[in-house]
N, CA, C, O and CB atoms as a CASP TS submission, in Angstrom:
PFRMAT TS
TARGET T0000
AUTHOR 0000-0000-0000
METHOD Language model
MODEL 1
PARENT N/A
ATOM      1  N   MET     1      17.032  30.235   3.275  1.00  0.00           N
ATOM      2  CA  MET     1      17.121  30.144   1.479  1.00  0.00           C
ATOM      3  C   MET     1      15.444  29.702   0.816  1.00  0.00           C
ATOM      4  O   MET     1      15.126  29.901  -0.357  1.00  0.00           O
ATOM      5  CB  MET     1      18.506  28.541   0.929  1.00  0.00           C
ATOM      6  N   ALA     2      14.471  29.040   1.936  1.00  0.00           N
ATOM      7  CA  ALA     2      13.639  28.235   1.055  1.00  0.00           C
ATOM      8  C   ALA     2      12.389  29.843   1.499  1.00  0.00           C
ATOM      9  O   ALA     2      11.475  30.183   0.748  1.00  0.00           O
ATOM     10  CB  ALA     2      13.224  26.051   1.680  1.00  0.00           C
ATOM     11  N   ILE     3      12.675  30.445   2.645  1.00  0.00           N
ATOM     12  CA  ILE     3      11.634  31.806   2.602  1.00  0.00           C
ATOM     13  C   ILE     3      12.330  32.932   1.390  1.00  0.00           C
ATOM     14  O   ILE     3      11.660  33.470   0.509  1.00  0.00           O
ATOM     15  CB  ILE     3      11.599  32.723   4.467  1.00  0.00           C
ATOM     16  N   ALA     4      13.304  33.057   1.525  1.00  0.00           N
ATOM     17  CA  ALA     4      13.670  33.980  -0.145  1.00  0.00           C
ATOM     18  C   ALA     4      13.251  33.382  -1.318  1.00  0.00           C
ATOM     19  O   ALA     4      12.967  33.962  -2.366  1.00  0.00           O
ATOM     20  CB  ALA     4      15.316  34.169  -0.557  1.00  0.00           C
ATOM     21  N   SER     5      13.220  32.005  -1.059  1.00  0.00           N
ATOM     22  CA  SER     5      12.588  31.469  -2.540  1.00  0.00           C
ATOM     23  C   SER     5      10.955  31.700  -2.259  1.00  0.00           C
ATOM     24  O   SER     5      10.179  31.815  -3.208  1.00  0.00           O
ATOM     25  CB  SER     5      13.000  29.527  -2.938  1.00  0.00           C
ATOM     26  N   LEU     6      10.685  31.735  -1.428  1.00  0.00           N
ATOM     27  CA  LEU     6       8.836  31.771  -1.173  1.00  0.00           C
ATOM     28  C   LEU     6       8.170  33.144  -1.662  1.00  0.00           C
ATOM     29  O   LEU     6       7.221  33.472  -2.373  1.00  0.00           O
ATOM     30  CB  LEU     6       8.359  31.675   0.702  1.00  0.00           C
ATOM     31  N   VAL     7       9.389  33.911  -0.740  1.00  0.00           N
ATOM     32  CA  VAL     7       8.853  35.609  -1.045  1.00  0.00           C
ATOM     33  C   VAL     7       9.635  36.364  -2.615  1.00  0.00           C
ATOM     34  O   VAL     7       9.233  37.452  -3.025  1.00  0.00           O
ATOM     35  CB  VAL     7       9.546  36.795   0.641  1.00  0.00           C
ATOM     36  N   LEU     8      10.437  35.810  -3.131  1.00  0.00           N
ATOM     37  CA  LEU     8      10.703  36.123  -4.364  1.00  0.00           C
ATOM     38  C   LEU     8       9.598  35.686  -5.081  1.00  0.00           C
ATOM     39  O   LEU     8       8.958  36.602  -5.597  1.00  0.00           O
ATOM     40  CB  LEU     8      11.896  35.631  -4.810  1.00  0.00           C
ATOM     41  N   GLY     9       9.044  34.187  -5.329  1.00  0.00           N
ATOM     42  CA  GLY     9       8.159  34.014  -6.125  1.00  0.00           C
ATOM     43  C   GLY     9       6.855  34.240  -5.563  1.00  0.00           C
ATOM     44  O   GLY     9       6.011  33.363  -5.743  1.00  0.00           O
ATOM     45  N   ILE    10       6.571  35.196  -4.958  1.00  0.00           N
ATOM     46  CA  ILE    10       5.371  35.579  -4.864  1.00  0.00           C
ATOM     47  C   ILE    10       6.053  37.277  -5.518  1.00  0.00           C
ATOM     48  O   ILE    10       5.173  37.855  -6.155  1.00  0.00           O
ATOM     49  CB  ILE    10       4.559  35.298  -3.117  1.00  0.00           C
ATOM     50  N   ALA    11       7.014  37.855  -5.468  1.00  0.00           N
ATOM     51  CA  ALA    11       7.081  38.908  -5.264  1.00  0.00           C
ATOM     52  C   ALA    11       7.564  39.080  -7.020  1.00  0.00           C
ATOM     53  O   ALA    11       7.311  40.129  -7.614  1.00  0.00           O
ATOM     54  CB  ALA    11       7.956  39.289  -3.909  1.00  0.00           C
ATOM     55  N   GLY    12       8.204  38.026  -7.645  1.00  0.00           N
ATOM     56  CA  GLY    12       8.229  37.793  -9.004  1.00  0.00           C
ATOM     57  C   GLY    12       7.144  38.112  -9.719  1.00  0.00           C
ATOM     58  O   GLY    12       7.406  38.766 -10.729  1.00  0.00           O
ATOM     59  N   TRP    13       5.785  37.822  -9.499  1.00  0.00           N
ATOM     60  CA  TRP    13       4.820  38.129 -10.363  1.00  0.00           C
ATOM     61  C   TRP    13       4.631  39.708 -10.320  1.00  0.00           C
ATOM     62  O   TRP    13       3.831  40.253 -11.081  1.00  0.00           O
ATOM     63  CB  TRP    13       3.572  37.330 -10.023  1.00  0.00           C
ATOM     64  N   ILE    14       5.422  40.451  -9.371  1.00  0.00           N
ATOM     65  CA  ILE    14       5.224  42.227  -9.708  1.00  0.00           C
ATOM     66  C   ILE    14       6.034  42.570  -9.619  1.00  0.00           C
ATOM     67  O   ILE    14       5.928  43.747  -9.275  1.00  0.00           O
ATOM     68  CB  ILE    14       4.515  43.198  -9.070  1.00  0.00           C
ATOM     69  N   VAL    15       7.483  42.132  -9.765  1.00  0.00           N
ATOM     70  CA  VAL    15       8.703  42.298 -10.256  1.00  0.00           C
ATOM     71  C   VAL    15       9.101  41.930 -11.890  1.00  0.00           C
ATOM     72  O   VAL    15      10.225  41.465 -12.078  1.00  0.00           O
ATOM     73  CB  VAL    15       9.444  41.544  -9.351  1.00  0.00           C
ATOM     74  N   CYS    16       8.489  42.067 -12.689  1.00  0.00           N
ATOM     75  CA  CYS    16       8.762  42.011 -14.185  1.00  0.00           C
ATOM     76  C   CYS    16      10.090  40.084 -13.818  1.00  0.00           C
ATOM     77  O   CYS    16      11.266  40.115 -14.181  1.00  0.00           O
ATOM     78  CB  CYS    16       9.891  44.238 -14.971  1.00  0.00           C
ATOM     79  N   GLY    17       9.544  38.892 -13.182  1.00  0.00           N
ATOM     80  CA  GLY    17      10.027  37.742 -13.464  1.00  0.00           C
ATOM     81  C   GLY    17      11.627  37.587 -12.885  1.00  0.00           C
ATOM     82  O   GLY    17      12.083  36.478 -12.607  1.00  0.00           O
ATOM     83  N   LEU    18      12.228  38.543 -12.775  1.00  0.00           N
ATOM     84  CA  LEU    18      13.210  38.590 -12.093  1.00  0.00           C
ATOM     85  C   LEU    18      13.417  38.019 -11.045  1.00  0.00           C
ATOM     86  O   LEU    18      14.515  37.500 -10.842  1.00  0.00           O
ATOM     87  CB  LEU    18      13.399  39.442 -11.940  1.00  0.00           C
ATOM     88  N   GLY    19      12.381  37.974 -10.091  1.00  0.00           N
ATOM     89  CA  GLY    19      12.435  37.504  -8.833  1.00  0.00           C
ATOM     90  C   GLY    19      11.580  36.148  -8.921  1.00  0.00           C
ATOM     91  O   GLY    19      11.278  35.597  -7.863  1.00  0.00           O
ATOM     92  N   SER    20      11.285  35.737  -9.820  1.00  0.00           N
ATOM     93  CA  SER    20      10.571  34.351 -10.274  1.00  0.00           C
ATOM     94  C   SER    20      11.960  33.348 -10.802  1.00  0.00           C
ATOM     95  O   SER    20      12.112  32.254 -10.259  1.00  0.00           O
ATOM     96  CB  SER    20       9.253  34.693 -11.785  1.00  0.00           C
ATOM     97  N   VAL    21      12.667  33.683 -11.588  1.00  0.00           N
ATOM     98  CA  VAL    21      13.890  33.206 -11.778  1.00  0.00           C
ATOM     99  C   VAL    21      14.873  33.253 -10.357  1.00  0.00           C
ATOM    100  O   VAL    21      15.549  32.232 -10.228  1.00  0.00           O
ATOM    101  CB  VAL    21      14.443  34.032 -12.961  1.00  0.00           C
ATOM    102  N   LEU    22      15.038  34.211  -9.353  1.00  0.00           N
ATOM    103  CA  LEU    22      15.511  33.866  -8.613  1.00  0.00           C
ATOM    104  C   LEU    22      14.728  32.751  -7.326  1.00  0.00           C
ATOM    105  O   LEU    22      15.276  31.924  -6.597  1.00  0.00           O
ATOM    106  CB  LEU    22      15.980  34.966  -8.423  1.00  0.00           C
ATOM    107  N   ALA    23      13.602  33.053  -7.410  1.00  0.00           N
ATOM    108  CA  ALA    23      12.949  31.969  -6.962  1.00  0.00           C
ATOM    109  C   ALA    23      12.892  30.954  -6.828  1.00  0.00           C
ATOM    110  O   ALA    23      12.727  30.292  -5.803  1.00  0.00           O
ATOM    111  CB  ALA    23      12.429  31.865  -7.131  1.00  0.00           C
ATOM    112  N   ILE    24      13.076  30.549  -8.293  1.00  0.00           N
ATOM    113  CA  ILE    24      14.020  29.033  -8.652  1.00  0.00           C
ATOM    114  C   ILE    24      15.271  28.599  -8.405  1.00  0.00           C
ATOM    115  O   ILE    24      15.550  27.411  -8.241  1.00  0.00           O
ATOM    116  CB  ILE    24      14.190  28.804  -9.856  1.00  0.00           C
ATOM    117  N   VAL    25      16.095  29.552  -8.365  1.00  0.00           N
ATOM    118  CA  VAL    25      17.640  28.716  -8.125  1.00  0.00           C
ATOM    119  C   VAL    25      17.027  28.804  -6.673  1.00  0.00           C
ATOM    120  O   VAL    25      16.639  27.729  -6.217  1.00  0.00           O
ATOM    121  CB  VAL    25      19.569  29.585  -8.554  1.00  0.00           C
ATOM    122  N   PHE    26      16.829  30.337  -5.587  1.00  0.00           N
ATOM    123  CA  PHE    26      17.282  29.792  -4.194  1.00  0.00           C
ATOM    124  C   PHE    26      16.163  28.666  -3.943  1.00  0.00           C
ATOM    125  O   PHE    26      16.438  28.290  -2.803  1.00  0.00           O
ATOM    126  CB  PHE    26      17.309  31.067  -2.886  1.00  0.00           C
ATOM    127  N   GLY    27      15.444  28.180  -4.222  1.00  0.00           N
ATOM    128  CA  GLY    27      14.180  27.022  -3.944  1.00  0.00           C
ATOM    129  C   GLY    27      15.208  25.422  -4.259  1.00  0.00           C
ATOM    130  O   GLY    27      15.282  24.401  -3.575  1.00  0.00           O
ATOM    131  N   PHE    28      15.711  25.693  -5.235  1.00  0.00           N
ATOM    132  CA  PHE    28      16.324  24.251  -5.522  1.00  0.00           C
ATOM    133  C   PHE    28      17.933  24.367  -4.277  1.00  0.00           C
ATOM    134  O   PHE    28      18.308  23.401  -3.613  1.00  0.00           O
ATOM    135  CB  PHE    28      16.829  24.084  -7.752  1.00  0.00           C
ATOM    136  N   ILE    29      18.587  25.689  -4.253  1.00  0.00           N
ATOM    137  CA  ILE    29      19.270  25.281  -3.336  1.00  0.00           C
ATOM    138  C   ILE    29      19.066  24.918  -2.146  1.00  0.00           C
ATOM    139  O   ILE    29      19.435  23.846  -1.666  1.00  0.00           O
ATOM    140  CB  ILE    29      19.858  25.829  -3.266  1.00  0.00           C
ATOM    141  N   ALA    30      18.206  26.154  -1.346  1.00  0.00           N
ATOM    142  CA  ALA    30      17.362  25.646   0.191  1.00  0.00           C
ATOM    143  C   ALA    30      16.855  24.161   0.153  1.00  0.00           C
ATOM    144  O   ALA    30      17.182  23.499   1.138  1.00  0.00           O
ATOM    145  CB  ALA    30      15.815  26.633   0.504  1.00  0.00           C
ATOM    146  N   GLN    31      16.076  23.485  -0.857  1.00  0.00           N
ATOM    147  CA  GLN    31      16.082  22.039  -0.779  1.00  0.00           C
ATOM    148  C   GLN    31      17.503  21.027  -0.813  1.00  0.00           C
ATOM    149  O   GLN    31      17.720  19.874  -0.438  1.00  0.00           O
ATOM    150  CB  GLN    31      15.242  21.701  -1.910  1.00  0.00           C
ATOM    151  N   GLY    32      18.196  21.915  -1.355  1.00  0.00           N
ATOM    152  CA  GLY    32      19.681  21.042  -1.315  1.00  0.00           C
ATOM    153  C   GLY    32      20.166  21.143  -0.170  1.00  0.00           C
ATOM    154  O   GLY    32      20.658  20.097   0.252  1.00  0.00           O
ATOM    155  N   GLN    33      20.211  22.010   0.493  1.00  0.00           N
ATOM    156  CA  GLN    33      20.304  22.010   1.771  1.00  0.00           C
ATOM    157  C   GLN    33      19.649  21.827   3.098  1.00  0.00           C
ATOM    158  O   GLN    33      20.203  21.915   4.194  1.00  0.00           O
ATOM    159  CB  GLN    33      20.575  22.669   1.788  1.00  0.00           C
ATOM    160  N   ILE    34      18.845  21.656   2.943  1.00  0.00           N
ATOM    161  CA  ILE    34      17.611  20.699   3.550  1.00  0.00           C
ATOM    162  C   ILE    34      17.778  19.136   3.699  1.00  0.00           C
ATOM    163  O   ILE    34      17.548  18.584   4.776  1.00  0.00           O
ATOM    164  CB  ILE    34      16.349  20.835   2.597  1.00  0.00           C
ATOM    165  N   ARG    35      18.142  18.520   2.699  1.00  0.00           N
ATOM    166  CA  ARG    35      18.102  17.515   2.210  1.00  0.00           C
ATOM    167  C   ARG    35      19.717  17.184   3.129  1.00  0.00           C
ATOM    168  O   ARG    35      20.038  16.256   3.872  1.00  0.00           O
ATOM    169  CB  ARG    35      17.838  17.562   0.481  1.00  0.00           C
ATOM    170  N   GLN    36      20.168  17.925   2.845  1.00  0.00           N
ATOM    171  CA  GLN    36      22.091  17.909   3.311  1.00  0.00           C
ATOM    172  C   GLN    36      21.910  17.254   5.180  1.00  0.00           C
ATOM    173  O   GLN    36      22.433  16.276   5.716  1.00  0.00           O
ATOM    174  CB  GLN    36      23.121  20.397   3.302  1.00  0.00           C
ATOM    175  N   SER    37      20.899  18.361   5.763  1.00  0.00           N
ATOM    176  CA  SER    37      20.767  18.634   7.155  1.00  0.00           C
ATOM    177  C   SER    37      20.655  17.706   7.639  1.00  0.00           C
ATOM    178  O   SER    37      20.965  17.543   8.819  1.00  0.00           O
ATOM    179  CB  SER    37      19.922  19.345   7.595  1.00  0.00           C
ATOM    180  N   GLN    38      20.171  16.780   6.883  1.00  0.00           N
ATOM    181  CA  GLN    38      19.578  15.620   7.700  1.00  0.00           C
ATOM    182  C   GLN    38      18.260  15.690   8.351  1.00  0.00           C
ATOM    183  O   GLN    38      18.464  14.766   9.139  1.00  0.00           O
ATOM    184  CB  GLN    38      20.426  15.326   8.727  1.00  0.00           C
ATOM    185  N   GLY    39      17.318  15.994   8.569  1.00  0.00           N
ATOM    186  CA  GLY    39      16.396  16.750   9.567  1.00  0.00           C
ATOM    187  C   GLY    39      16.710  17.776  10.247  1.00  0.00           C
ATOM    188  O   GLY    39      15.756  18.002  10.992  1.00  0.00           O
ATOM    189  N   ARG    40      17.657  18.655  10.432  1.00  0.00           N
ATOM    190  CA  ARG    40      18.197  19.741  10.888  1.00  0.00           C
ATOM    191  C   ARG    40      17.451  20.666  10.766  1.00  0.00           C
ATOM    192  O   ARG    40      17.090  21.314  11.749  1.00  0.00           O
ATOM    193  CB  ARG    40      19.231  20.017  10.448  1.00  0.00           C
ATOM    194  N   GLN    41      17.016  20.963   9.432  1.00  0.00           N
ATOM    195  CA  GLN    41      16.397  21.956   8.906  1.00  0.00           C
ATOM    196  C   GLN    41      15.586  21.538   8.658  1.00  0.00           C
ATOM    197  O   GLN    41      15.438  20.317   8.613  1.00  0.00           O
ATOM    198  CB  GLN    41      16.756  22.588   8.122  1.00  0.00           C
ATOM    199  N   GLY    42      14.370  22.716   8.286  1.00  0.00           N
ATOM    200  CA  GLY    42      13.087  22.340   7.862  1.00  0.00           C
ATOM    201  C   GLY    42      12.842  23.883   6.654  1.00  0.00           C
ATOM    202  O   GLY    42      13.603  24.806   6.364  1.00  0.00           O
ATOM    203  N   GLY    43      11.413  23.544   6.211  1.00  0.00           N
ATOM    204  CA  GLY    43      11.375  24.632   5.499  1.00  0.00           C
ATOM    205  C   GLY    43      11.367  24.079   3.630  1.00  0.00           C
ATOM    206  O   GLY    43      11.751  24.725   2.655  1.00  0.00           O
ATOM    207  N   GLU    44      10.796  22.719   3.686  1.00  0.00           N
ATOM    208  CA  GLU    44      10.639  21.874   2.555  1.00  0.00           C
ATOM    209  C   GLU    44       9.561  22.317   1.661  1.00  0.00           C
ATOM    210  O   GLU    44       9.788  22.368   0.453  1.00  0.00           O
ATOM    211  CB  GLU    44      10.401  20.526   2.968  1.00  0.00           C
ATOM    212  N   GLY    45       8.302  22.673   2.174  1.00  0.00           N
ATOM    213  CA  GLY    45       7.431  23.260   1.835  1.00  0.00           C
ATOM    214  C   GLY    45       7.466  24.691   0.966  1.00  0.00           C
ATOM    215  O   GLY    45       7.202  24.911  -0.216  1.00  0.00           O
ATOM    216  N   MET    46       7.803  25.368   1.800  1.00  0.00           N
ATOM    217  CA  MET    46       8.306  26.623   1.382  1.00  0.00           C
ATOM    218  C   MET    46       9.246  26.724   0.312  1.00  0.00           C
ATOM    219  O   MET    46       9.028  27.691  -0.418  1.00  0.00           O
ATOM    220  CB  MET    46       8.842  27.197   2.381  1.00  0.00           C
ATOM    221  N   ALA    47      10.072  26.128   0.047  1.00  0.00           N
ATOM    222  CA  ALA    47      11.214  26.001  -0.628  1.00  0.00           C
ATOM    223  C   ALA    47      10.057  25.551  -2.412  1.00  0.00           C
ATOM    224  O   ALA    47      10.161  26.083  -3.518  1.00  0.00           O
ATOM    225  CB  ALA    47      12.533  24.530   0.339  1.00  0.00           C
ATOM    226  N   LYS    48       9.292  24.655  -2.053  1.00  0.00           N
ATOM    227  CA  LYS    48       8.978  23.889  -3.180  1.00  0.00           C
ATOM    228  C   LYS    48       7.928  24.829  -3.801  1.00  0.00           C
ATOM    229  O   LYS    48       7.792  25.024  -5.008  1.00  0.00           O
ATOM    230  CB  LYS    48       8.473  22.369  -2.844  1.00  0.00           C
ATOM    231  N   ALA    49       7.151  25.423  -2.741  1.00  0.00           N
ATOM    232  CA  ALA    49       6.048  26.544  -2.861  1.00  0.00           C
ATOM    233  C   ALA    49       7.102  27.762  -4.013  1.00  0.00           C
ATOM    234  O   ALA    49       6.671  27.970  -5.147  1.00  0.00           O
ATOM    235  CB  ALA    49       5.519  27.336  -0.834  1.00  0.00           C
ATOM    236  N   GLY    50       8.167  28.317  -3.643  1.00  0.00           N
ATOM    237  CA  GLY    50       9.036  29.173  -4.451  1.00  0.00           C
ATOM    238  C   GLY    50       9.025  28.594  -5.501  1.00  0.00           C
ATOM    239  O   GLY    50       8.466  29.100  -6.474  1.00  0.00           O
ATOM    240  N   ILE    51       9.729  27.218  -5.575  1.00  0.00           N
ATOM    241  CA  ILE    51       9.978  26.916  -6.768  1.00  0.00           C
ATOM    242  C   ILE    51       8.765  27.002  -7.967  1.00  0.00           C
ATOM    243  O   ILE    51       9.153  27.337  -9.086  1.00  0.00           O
ATOM    244  CB  ILE    51      10.505  25.678  -6.597  1.00  0.00           C
ATOM    245  N   ILE    52       7.615  26.775  -7.820  1.00  0.00           N
ATOM    246  CA  ILE    52       6.426  26.323  -8.177  1.00  0.00           C
ATOM    247  C   ILE    52       5.920  27.856  -8.722  1.00  0.00           C
ATOM    248  O   ILE    52       5.600  28.047  -9.895  1.00  0.00           O
ATOM    249  CB  ILE    52       5.563  25.509  -6.888  1.00  0.00           C
ATOM    250  N   LEU    53       5.903  28.807  -7.786  1.00  0.00           N
ATOM    251  CA  LEU    53       5.751  29.630  -8.314  1.00  0.00           C
ATOM    252  C   LEU    53       6.440  30.436  -9.133  1.00  0.00           C
ATOM    253  O   LEU    53       5.989  31.305  -9.879  1.00  0.00           O
ATOM    254  CB  LEU    53       5.437  29.946  -7.770  1.00  0.00           C
ATOM    255  N   GLY    54       7.866  30.018  -8.914  1.00  0.00           N
ATOM    256  CA  GLY    54       8.914  31.064 -10.010  1.00  0.00           C
ATOM    257  C   GLY    54       8.734  30.054 -11.282  1.00  0.00           C
ATOM    258  O   GLY    54       9.210  30.472 -12.338  1.00  0.00           O
ATOM    259  N   PHE    55       8.148  28.868 -11.304  1.00  0.00           N
ATOM    260  CA  PHE    55       8.069  28.678 -12.753  1.00  0.00           C
ATOM    261  C   PHE    55       7.179  28.820 -13.623  1.00  0.00           C
ATOM    262  O   PHE    55       7.212  28.782 -14.853  1.00  0.00           O
ATOM    263  CB  PHE    55       8.289  27.783 -13.000  1.00  0.00           C
ATOM    264  N   ILE    56       5.815  29.102 -12.377  1.00  0.00           N
ATOM    265  CA  ILE    56       4.398  30.275 -12.967  1.00  0.00           C
ATOM    266  C   ILE    56       4.793  31.549 -13.421  1.00  0.00           C
ATOM    267  O   ILE    56       4.249  32.262 -14.265  1.00  0.00           O
ATOM    268  CB  ILE    56       3.252  30.763 -11.736  1.00  0.00           C
ATOM    269  N   GLY    57       5.418  31.669 -13.009  1.00  0.00           N
ATOM    270  CA  GLY    57       6.072  33.242 -13.696  1.00  0.00           C
ATOM    271  C   GLY    57       6.700  33.821 -14.435  1.00  0.00           C
ATOM    272  O   GLY    57       6.669  34.990 -14.818  1.00  0.00           O
ATOM    273  N   VAL    58       7.489  32.739 -14.731  1.00  0.00           N
ATOM    274  CA  VAL    58       8.219  32.573 -15.817  1.00  0.00           C
ATOM    275  C   VAL    58       7.321  32.336 -17.215  1.00  0.00           C
ATOM    276  O   VAL    58       7.609  32.844 -18.299  1.00  0.00           O
ATOM    277  CB  VAL    58       9.133  31.445 -15.491  1.00  0.00           C
ATOM    278  N   ALA    59       6.230  31.500 -16.976  1.00  0.00           N
ATOM    279  CA  ALA    59       5.558  30.969 -18.001  1.00  0.00           C
ATOM    280  C   ALA    59       4.782  31.777 -18.363  1.00  0.00           C
ATOM    281  O   ALA    59       4.373  31.868 -19.520  1.00  0.00           O
ATOM    282  CB  ALA    59       5.001  29.908 -17.832  1.00  0.00           C
ATOM    283  N   LEU    60       4.373  32.678 -17.186  1.00  0.00           N
ATOM    284  CA  LEU    60       3.696  33.885 -17.507  1.00  0.00           C
ATOM    285  C   LEU    60       4.559  35.247 -18.375  1.00  0.00           C
ATOM    286  O   LEU    60       3.900  36.034 -19.054  1.00  0.00           O
ATOM    287  CB  LEU    60       3.200  34.338 -16.075  1.00  0.00           C
ATOM    288  N   ILE    61       5.911  35.369 -18.257  1.00  0.00           N
ATOM    289  CA  ILE    61       6.260  36.357 -19.064  1.00  0.00           C
ATOM    290  C   ILE    61       6.484  36.077 -20.293  1.00  0.00           C
ATOM    291  O   ILE    61       6.548  36.807 -21.282  1.00  0.00           O
ATOM    292  CB  ILE    61       7.176  36.924 -18.671  1.00  0.00           C
ATOM    293  N   ALA    62       6.597  35.001 -20.169  1.00  0.00           N
ATOM    294  CA  ALA    62       6.758  34.079 -21.671  1.00  0.00           C
ATOM    295  C   ALA    62       5.829  33.956 -22.486  1.00  0.00           C
ATOM    296  O   ALA    62       5.807  34.395 -23.636  1.00  0.00           O
ATOM    297  CB  ALA    62       7.022  32.733 -21.573  1.00  0.00           C
ATOM    298  N   VAL    63       5.027  33.364 -21.947  1.00  0.00           N
ATOM    299  CA  VAL    63       3.346  33.900 -22.451  1.00  0.00           C
ATOM    300  C   VAL    63       3.057  35.045 -23.220  1.00  0.00           C
ATOM    301  O   VAL    63       2.605  35.104 -24.363  1.00  0.00           O
ATOM    302  CB  VAL    63       2.451  34.254 -21.291  1.00  0.00           C
ATOM    303  N   TYR    64       3.472  36.215 -22.212  1.00  0.00           N
ATOM    304  CA  TYR    64       3.161  37.780 -22.279  1.00  0.00           C
ATOM    305  C   TYR    64       3.803  37.948 -23.218  1.00  0.00           C
ATOM    306  O   TYR    64       3.145  38.467 -24.120  1.00  0.00           O
ATOM    307  CB  TYR    64       3.487  38.773 -21.194  1.00  0.00           C
ATOM    308  N   PHE    65       5.439  37.637 -23.617  1.00  0.00           N
ATOM    309  CA  PHE    65       6.075  38.512 -24.704  1.00  0.00           C
ATOM    310  C   PHE    65       5.646  37.533 -26.151  1.00  0.00           C
ATOM    311  O   PHE    65       5.792  38.042 -27.263  1.00  0.00           O
ATOM    312  CB  PHE    65       8.026  38.731 -24.395  1.00  0.00           C
ATOM    313  N   VAL    66       5.222  36.395 -26.037  1.00  0.00           N
ATOM    314  CA  VAL    66       4.584  35.785 -27.078  1.00  0.00           C
ATOM    315  C   VAL    66       3.192  36.234 -27.971  1.00  0.00           C
ATOM    316  O   VAL    66       2.837  36.179 -29.148  1.00  0.00           O
ATOM    317  CB  VAL    66       4.385  34.684 -26.525  1.00  0.00           C
ATOM    318  N   ILE    67       2.567  36.765 -26.529  1.00  0.00           N
ATOM    319  CA  ILE    67       1.255  37.473 -27.049  1.00  0.00           C
ATOM    320  C   ILE    67       1.706  38.838 -27.411  1.00  0.00           C
ATOM    321  O   ILE    67       1.053  39.229 -28.378  1.00  0.00           O
ATOM    322  CB  ILE    67       0.000  37.551 -25.920  1.00  0.00           C
ATOM    323  N   VAL    68       2.551  39.692 -27.016  1.00  0.00           N
ATOM    324  CA  VAL    68       2.843  41.020 -27.454  1.00  0.00           C
ATOM    325  C   VAL    68       3.716  41.378 -29.089  1.00  0.00           C
ATOM    326  O   VAL    68       3.554  42.342 -29.838  1.00  0.00           O
ATOM    327  CB  VAL    68       3.711  41.526 -26.203  1.00  0.00           C
ATOM    328  N   VAL    69       4.927  39.831 -29.268  1.00  0.00           N
ATOM    329  CA  VAL    69       5.513  39.638 -30.781  1.00  0.00           C
ATOM    330  C   VAL    69       3.811  39.179 -31.486  1.00  0.00           C
ATOM    331  O   VAL    69       3.518  39.661 -32.581  1.00  0.00           O
ATOM    332  CB  VAL    69       7.092  38.035 -30.912  1.00  0.00           C
ATOM    333  N   ALA    70       3.126  38.552 -31.001  1.00  0.00           N
ATOM    334  CA  ALA    70       1.881  38.503 -32.119  1.00  0.00           C
ATOM    335  C   ALA    70       0.880  39.362 -32.651  1.00  0.00           C
ATOM    336  O   ALA    70       0.244  39.286 -33.702  1.00  0.00           O
ATOM    337  CB  ALA    70       1.139  37.744 -31.815  1.00  0.00           C
ATOM    338  N   VAL    71       0.855  40.332 -31.572  1.00  0.00           N
ATOM    339  CA  VAL    71      -0.132  41.542 -32.023  1.00  0.00           C
ATOM    340  C   VAL    71       0.605  42.776 -32.255  1.00  0.00           C
ATOM    341  O   VAL    71      -0.035  43.827 -32.269  1.00  0.00           O
ATOM    342  CB  VAL    71      -1.252  41.889 -30.923  1.00  0.00           C
ATOM    343  N   SER    72       2.078  42.794 -32.470  1.00  0.00           N
ATOM    344  CA  SER    72       3.250  43.313 -32.189  1.00  0.00           C
ATOM    345  C   SER    72       2.900  43.323 -34.114  1.00  0.00           C
ATOM    346  O   SER    72       2.578  44.245 -34.863  1.00  0.00           O
ATOM    347  CB  SER    72       4.689  42.346 -31.102  1.00  0.00           C
ATOM    348  N   ALA    73       3.125  42.013 -34.338  1.00  0.00           N
ATOM    349  CA  ALA    73       3.202  41.416 -36.138  1.00  0.00           C
ATOM    350  C   ALA    73       2.065  41.765 -36.952  1.00  0.00           C
ATOM    351  O   ALA    73       1.991  42.275 -38.070  1.00  0.00           O
ATOM    352  CB  ALA    73       3.213  39.659 -36.341  1.00  0.00           C
ATOM    353  N   SER    74       0.916  41.244 -35.866  1.00  0.00           N
ATOM    354  CA  SER    74      -0.013  41.575 -36.765  1.00  0.00           C
ATOM    355  C   SER    74      -0.535  43.289 -36.999  1.00  0.00           C
ATOM    356  O   SER    74      -1.232  43.917 -37.796  1.00  0.00           O
ATOM    357  CB  SER    74      -1.112  40.689 -36.321  1.00  0.00           C
ATOM    358  N   ASN    75      -0.004  43.463 -36.204  1.00  0.00           N
ATOM    359  CA  ASN    75      -0.425  45.341 -36.512  1.00  0.00           C
ATOM    360  C   ASN    75       0.557  46.171 -37.966  1.00  0.00           C
ATOM    361  O   ASN    75       0.486  47.085 -38.787  1.00  0.00           O
ATOM    362  CB  ASN    75       0.246  46.491 -34.621  1.00  0.00           C
ATOM    363  N   SER    76       1.586  44.855 -37.409  1.00  0.00           N
ATOM    364  CA  SER    76       2.784  45.797 -38.524  1.00  0.00           C
ATOM    365  C   SER    76       2.345  45.486 -40.028  1.00  0.00           C
ATOM    366  O   SER    76       2.919  46.140 -40.898  1.00  0.00           O
ATOM    367  CB  SER    76       4.731  45.166 -38.369  1.00  0.00           C
ATOM    368  N   THR    77       1.532  44.696 -40.360  1.00  0.00           N
ATOM    369  CA  THR    77       0.850  44.546 -41.267  1.00  0.00           C
ATOM    370  C   THR    77      -0.387  45.023 -42.047  1.00  0.00           C
ATOM    371  O   THR    77      -0.726  44.446 -43.080  1.00  0.00           O
ATOM    372  CB  THR    77       0.812  43.860 -41.064  1.00  0.00           C
TER
END
């Protein structure tokens, strides 16, 4: 799950944001599994990186849509 979160966090920047949302979800699931394993599983850093990249991807998509709406509103007047 941690590896999937990291890969989707990176791919989310390429694939229209769906990967970013999945990276966040998988990252939190992975962190929960790692904590419950009591040290038997690793990957906390990868899960955290996937979550961070996912949130950055979602934020960039939100900024992109705000800019698109502002530009289209200014062009319609």
